[in-house]
VOBA-1610 file (N, C-alpha, C; in pm, whole numbers, padded with zeros to 5 digits, always signed):
BEGIN
Met+00071-00119-00002Met-00028+00026-00013Met+00108+00065+00004Ala+00063+00256-00058Ala+00155+00331-00128Ala+00087+00430+00004Leu+00159+00531+00045Leu+00120+00597+00133Leu+00174+00774+00110Asp+00143+00852+00077Asp+00208+01006+00081Asp+00176+01039+00198Arg+00315+01101+00286Arg+00301+01081+00421Arg+00253+01209+00477Ala+00283+01281+00336Ala+00297+01468+00373Ala+00117+01454+00338Asn+00048+01440+00260Asn-00065+01426+00214Asn-00163+01371+00364Ala-00113+01268+00362Ala-00166+01209+00516Ala-00176+01277+00609Leu-00027+01361+00663Leu-00085+01428+00807Leu-00157+01545+00766Cys-00131+01625+00679Cys-00238+01756+00576Cys-00370+01678+00636Gly-00466+01551+00552Gly-00555+01548+00595Gly-00584+01493+00765Ala-00519+01461+00820Ala-00554+01407+00989Ala-00519+01521+01060Ile-00422+01619+00976Ile-00478+01796+01049Ile-00609+01902+01031Phe-00669+01800+00915Phe-00750+01866+00922Phe-00846+01790+00949Ile-00936+01695+00934Ile-00984+01589+01037Ile-00925+01631+01155Ala-00879+01680+01235Ala-00841+01686+01393Ala-00916+01839+01405Phe-00865+01901+01319Phe-00901+02067+01377Phe-01106+02056+01288Gly-01072+02008+01188Gly-01279+02006+01173Gly-01332+01982+01343Ala-01333+01826+01343Ala-01343+01763+01508Ala-01336+01829+01596Tyr-01264+01941+01629Tyr-01245+01989+01722Tyr-01322+02129+01733Phe-01363+02167+01616Phe-01419+02265+01591Phe-01583+02251+01637Ala-01582+02081+01572Ala-01707+02117+01538Ala-01794+02017+01685Leu-01706+01998+01813Leu-01751+01951+01888Leu-01730+02120+01991Asn-01674+02230+01965Asn-01760+02337+02023Asn-01796+02383+01988Ala-01886+02395+01880Ala-02057+02481+01815Ala-02125+02308+01883Leu-02113+02207+01891Leu-02191+02187+01932Leu-02279+02221+02071Ser-02173+02280+02164Ser-02195+02327+02289Ser-02275+02412+02248Leu-02300+02512+02157Leu-02373+02658+02130Leu-02511+02575+02032Asp-02613+02668+02060Asp-02747+02684+02024Asp-02738+02637+01877Leu-02760+02551+01807Leu-02767+02505+01681Leu-02891+02562+01625Gly-02996+02575+01650Gly-03097+02599+01563Gly-03179+02535+01502Thr-03267+02589+01334Thr-03322+02521+01197Thr-03201+02581+01148Ala-03259+02505+01005Ala-03193+02574+00876Ala-03265+02738+00819Phe-03391+02702+00869Phe-03442+02815+00876Phe-03459+02927+00993Arg-03375+02886+01122Arg-03329+03002+01215Arg-03218+02949+01291Met-03112+02972+01199Met-02973+02962+01273Met-02949+03013+01343Gly-02964+02925+01495Gly-02774+02969+01597Gly-02660+03013+01644Pro-02689+03060+01720Pro-02471+03100+01708Pro-02402+02934+01636Gly-02461+02828+01708Gly-02399+02680+01656Gly-02400+02684+01528Tyr-02498+02655+01455Tyr-02569+02614+01268Tyr-02406+02600+01212Phe-02347+02777+01125Phe-02263+02768+01076Phe-02137+02782+01115Pro-02071+02720+01235Pro-01937+02715+01277Pro-01909+02533+01269Leu-02059+02450+01297Leu-02055+02290+01294Leu-02103+02282+01114Ala-02170+02348+01045Ala-02139+02325+00913Ala-01987+02335+00840Leu-01890+02434+00898Leu-01762+02454+00836Leu-01705+02356+00913Ala-01754+02303+00979Ala-01643+02206+01046Ala-01678+02087+01026Ala-01755+02061+00972Ala-01811+01906+00886Ala-01734+01949+00768Val-01748+02066+00711Val-01664+02040+00576Val-01556+02019+00598Leu-01490+02052+00651Leu-01362+02079+00643Leu-01273+01905+00698Val-01371+01852+00791Val-01372+01724+00875Val-01367+01655+00658Leu-01465+01687+00604Leu-01495+01608+00522Leu-01375+01606+00413Leu-01339+01740+00368Leu-01231+01728+00276Leu-01045+01698+00313Gly-01059+01693+00514Gly-00948+01594+00528Gly-01019+01475+00503Ala-01096+01474+00509Ala-01084+01266+00464Ala-01101+01237+00322Ile-01129+01332+00225Ile-01076+01298+00112Ile-00934+01313+00123Ile-00900+01418+00162Ile-00735+01451+00108Ile-00675+01328+00155Phe-00725+01272+00282Phe-00635+01131+00337Phe-00634+00965+00290Val-00770+00968+00235Val-00777+00877+00120Val-00715+00887+00024Gln-00755+00998-00057Gln-00622+01038-00142Gln-00515+00992-00131Ala-00458+00987+00029Ala-00357+01028+00009Ala-00265+00854+00037Val-00342+00798+00070Val-00354+00591+00149Val-00378+00555-00084Arg-00424+00624-00183Arg-00435+00583-00270Arg-00370+00606-00331Val-00294+00658-00370Val-00182+00775-00514Val-00066+00757-00398His+00034+00738-00440His+00192+00780-00388His+00249+00944-00440Gly+00264+01067-00352Gly+00287+01143-00329Gly+00407+01188-00371Glu+00442+01327-00466Glu+00584+01380-00489Glu+00681+01372-00374Pro+00774+01384-00411Pro+00841+01396-00218Pro+00836+01558-00190Val+00819+01514-00069Val+00836+01726-00043Val+00972+01763-00076Gly+00953+01841-00118Gly+01139+01972-00184Gly+01146+02041-00100Pro+01249+02122-00090Pro+01274+02226+00006Pro+01211+02311+00088Ile+01169+02316+00142Ile+01058+02528+00232Ile+01143+02620+00157Ala+01028+02696+00038Ala+01066+02798-00011Ala+01018+02925+00079Trp+01155+02947+00129Trp+01218+03073+00260Trp+01179+03220+00193Arg+01205+03171+00077Arg+01175+03340-00027Arg+01060+03344-00043Gly+00954+03275-00060Gly+00805+03297-00086Gly+00736+03298+00039Met+00813+03222+00157Met+00741+03297+00285Met+00776+03408+00327Leu+00918+03429+00362Leu+00916+03574+00368Leu+00886+03729+00279Leu+00811+03662+00217Leu+00797+03800+00091Leu+00616+03772+00102Ile+00571+03678+00088Ile+00405+03664+00086Ile+00358+03692+00175Leu+00426+03582+00284Leu+00287+03619+00405Leu+00341+03718+00528Pro+00408+03842+00478Pro+00397+03927+00582Pro+00348+04088+00461Ala+00275+04033+00341Ala+00199+04170+00283Ala+00075+04192+00346Pro+00005+04081+00402Pro-00128+04108+00448Pro-00099+04224+00549Val+00067+04189+00621Val+00054+04253+00750Val+00036+04381+00714Phe+00122+04382+00618Phe+00242+04543+00554Phe+00126+04605+00527Phe+00008+04558+00489Phe-00095+04638+00419Phe-00181+04678+00500Gly-00224+04572+00661Gly-00301+04616+00758Gly-00316+04775+00845Leu-00117+04702+00849Leu-00053+04854+00939Leu-00059+04990+00808Thr+00008+04966+00705Thr-00031+05109+00625Thr-00127+05114+00517Ile-00254+05045+00528Ile-00397+05164+00482Ile-00445+05244+00488Arg-00409+05288+00684Arg-00479+05421+00703Arg-00427+05495+00611Gly-00232+05486+00655Gly-00134+05587+00651Gly-00161+05648+00490Leu-00095+05525+00403Leu-00008+05568+00318Leu-00211+05552+00229Gly-00326+05522+00256Gly-00384+05498+00151Gly-00392+05423+00050Phe-00527+05333-00046Phe-00528+05259-00104Phe-00465+05144-00193Val-00438+05301-00259Val-00342+05283-00441Val-00182+05229-00397Pro-00126+05360-00309Pro-00009+05313-00281Pro+00043+05204-00158Thr-00055+05184-00053Thr-00030+05012-00042Thr-00012+04919-00115Leu-00121+04897-00215Leu-00160+04797-00252Leu-00088+04804-00354Phe+00038+04923-00472Phe+00112+04886-00540Phe+00212+04812-00433Val+00203+04908-00299Val+00402+04858-00277Val+00376+04679-00191Thr+00292+04649-00117Thr+00241+04546-00162Thr+00248+04410-00229Ala+00189+04457-00348Ala+00169+04378-00473Ala+00337+04376-00519Phe+00397+04481-00525Phe+00530+04496-00572Phe+00634+04354-00535Ile+00608+04378-00357Ile+00708+04294-00255Ile+00683+04172-00266Ala+00542+04139-00331Ala+00452+03991-00280Ala+00540+03978-00472Cys+00585+04048-00544Cys+00631+03944-00664Cys+00743+03901-00717Phe+00812+03945-00577Phe+00941+03906-00593Phe+00977+03743-00499Ala+00862+03695-00471Ala+00845+03595-00476Ala+00886+03443-00503Ser+00911+03503-00610Ser+00930+03388-00787Ser+01085+03432-00777Leu+01149+03365-00781Leu+01304+03412-00871Leu+01299+03465-00999Arg+01176+03422-01116Arg+01196+03452-01207Arg+01189+03577-01258Met+01050+03659-01169Met+00990+03799-01162Met+01101+03923-01161Ser+01108+03986-01248Ser+01210+04062-01297Ser+01134+04237-01243Leu+01290+04303-01230Leu+01190+04417-01171Leu+01078+04498-01278Val+01115+04516-01388Val+01008+04555-01516Val+00890+04492-01494Trp+00883+04339-01482Trp+00710+04307-01467Trp+00684+04310-01329Ala+00728+04293-01223Ala+00714+04304-01117Ala+00645+04461-01067Leu+00673+04613-01146Leu+00614+04678-01197Leu+00458+04726-01263Val+00460+04647-01371Val+00366+04645-01462Val+00260+04578-01379Leu+00260+04464-01298Leu+00203+04389-01247Leu+00122+04421-01106Ala+00247+04527-01027Ala+00204+04568-00941Ala+00079+04697-00939Ala+00186+04795-01120Ala+00008+04900-01131Ala-00105+04810-01183Ala-00097+04686-01272Ala-00183+04637-01285Ala-00337+04587-01221Val-00239+04527-01087Val-00331+04471-00995Val-00395+04614-00907Thr-00314+04708-00863Thr-00342+04816-00826Thr-00477+04878-00890Ala-00445+04911-01025Ala-00585+04996-01133Ala-00693+04863-01139Phe-00658+04729-01154Phe-00766+04665-01114Phe-00871+04681-01003Ser-00817+04652-00884Ser-00851+04696-00728Ser-00914+04803-00740Thr-00899+04926-00872Thr-00958+05018-00753Thr-01016+05041-00850Leu-01056+04999-00950Leu-01173+05013-01059Leu-01286+04921-00951Val-01263+04816-00921Val-01305+04687-00848Val-01390+04778-00753Phe-01272+04824-00666Phe-01315+04797-00462Phe-01389+04950-00474Ile-01345+05032-00534Ile-01328+05174-00534Ile-01495+05206-00606Lys-01456+05250-00750Lys-01560+05284-00849Lys-01637+05198-00854Gly-01609+05017-00915Gly-01754+04931-00844Gly-01817+04945-00750Leu-01780+04912-00660Leu-01820+04841-00551Leu-01860+05019-00493Gly-01797+05051-00512Gly-01814+05209-00388Gly-01765+05187-00257Leu-01624+05080-00253Leu-01610+05064-00081Leu-01524+05214-00040Pro-01547+05249+00101Pro-01504+05402+00118Pro-01343+05422+00155Phe-01235+05313+00080Phe-01103+05415+00058Phe-01070+05499+00068Val-01010+05497+00129Val-00895+05641+00102Val-00820+05648-00028Leu-00787+05712-00091Leu-00718+05628-00242Leu-00519+05719-00175Phe-00530+05811-00192Phe-00382+05838-00065Phe-00384+05900+00077Gly-00313+05826+00145Gly-00339+05882+00285Gly-00299+05980+00339Thr-00258+06033+00413Thr-00204+06108+00527Thr-00068+06115+00550Trp-00037+06004+00507Trp+00163+05976+00565Trp+00166+06080+00392Ile+00103+06106+00276Ile+00217+06101+00144Ile+00089+06257+00115Gly+00054+06301+00232Gly-00014+06446+00200Gly-00173+06429+00100Gly-00196+06299+00097Gly-00371+06287+00082Gly-00505+06346+00153
//
């Protein structure tokens, strides 16, 4: 029997977290489908997590996966802090500069990214997000914050 240990471990972790949150949700009032209580939605999400974990675990038992490669430190160091940077600077810098810098920094998680393409991609993501979130959805973001004279 082939076993993909990495996926089996991930599936088991999903099942464990789902079971933990399902047990906690059962201590709340569930209500009904038409009149949901505070425990209904967490229980549903926990059930989905257990189901996905079971699917991953069964797949890990049936198919031998690829070996786990080295940890992508560059990606972790550039992508994981991006939402933190965004959250800490959105009020001071404003939506446009914060999103541009966040996207620009995250671009360099790839070894193949060049400076020119990173600038183009950051500008495109910023323009698209500004059109969608501020113009299209009308969200009340400040375009340029007080830190840069906006």
